[in-house]
C-alpha positions in Angstrom: 0.0 0.0 0.0 1.3 3.5 -0.8 1.5 6.3 1.7 2.6 9.9 1.6 5.1 11.3 4.1 5.6 15.1 4.1 8.6 16.5 5.9 8.5 20.1 7.3 10.0 22.7 7.1 11.1 21.6 3.6 7.6 20.7 2.5 9.0 17.7 0.6 6.5 14.9 0.2 7.7 11.4 -0.4 5.4 8.5 -1.6 6.4 5.2 -0.1 5.1 1.7 -0.7 5.0 -0.3 2.5 5.6 -3.6 0.6 9.2 -2.3 -0.1 10.2 -1.7 3.6 13.0 -1.5 4.7 14.3 1.3 2.5 17.5 2.1 4.2 19.5 0.5 7.1 18.7 2.6 10.2 15.7 2.5 12.5 12.7 0.2 12.2 11.8 -0.9 8.7 9.4 1.7 7.3 10.1 4.2 10.1 10.3 7.9 9.5 14.1 7.6 9.8 14.2 4.7 7.3 12.1 6.7 4.8 14.1 9.9 5.3 17.5 8.3 4.8 16.3 6.4 1.7 15.1 9.6 0.1 17.8 12.1 0.9 16.0 13.9 3.8 18.5 15.1 6.5 17.4 13.6 9.8 20.0 13.2 12.5 20.4 9.7 14.0 23.5 9.6 16.2 22.7 6.1 17.6 22.1 4.6 14.2 18.4 4.2 14.8 18.5 2.0 17.8 16.3 4.1 20.2 19.4 5.1 22.3 19.3 8.9 21.7 16.8 11.6 20.7 18.5 13.1 17.6 15.9 11.8 15.3 13.1 13.5 17.2 10.2 14.6 15.0 6.9 16.4 15.7 3.8 14.8 14.1 1.7 17.6 12.6 -0.9 15.4 10.8 -1.7 11.7 10.7 -0.6 10.6 14.1 -3.0 7.7 13.9 -1.1 6.4 10.8 2.0 5.7 12.8 2.8 2.5 14.8 1.9 2.8 18.5 4.6 4.2 20.8 6.3 1.6 22.9 7.8 2.1 26.4 11.4 2.4 25.2 10.5 5.3 22.9 8.4 7.0 25.5 11.2 6.7 28.1 13.8 8.1 25.6 11.5 11.0 24.5 11.4 12.3 28.1 14.9 13.8 27.5 14.3 15.2 24.0 14.8 18.9 23.6 11.6 20.6 22.4 9.4 17.8 23.5 5.7 18.2 22.6 2.6 16.0 23.0 3.0 15.0 19.3 6.7 14.1 19.5 8.0 10.8 18.2 11.4 9.3 17.5 11.8 8.9 13.8 13.7 5.6 14.2 10.7 4.0 16.0 7.5 5.2 14.4 6.6 3.1 11.4 4.5 4.7 8.7 1.1 3.0 8.1 -0.7 5.8 6.3 -0.3 9.5 5.3 1.6 11.6 7.7 3.1 15.1 8.0 6.2 15.4 10.3 8.3 18.4 11.3 12.0 18.0 11.8 12.7 20.6 14.6 15.7 22.8 14.4 18.3 22.0 17.1 
């Protein structure tokens, strides 16, 4: 199934086919980080996508229901993310299951 992922602030929209996951080699297959790296979107990932840091922190602006549920590891790690919001996720952990719009916050 095909989904659209829009990255802000660039406004770039990527169409992905979830039958082709994984796309890159960091984060969970089909995660925001996986999609970003496979399509040339700059999303920091100091730990290589293993949920050990917060550099791939994104803010979900639309389509939160179209991402995999947050697990305890991600929730615990997000507690230390700078700029944390109620709509924050780690790009390496949230798998795209429908159309979403995410913002990559400036550090």
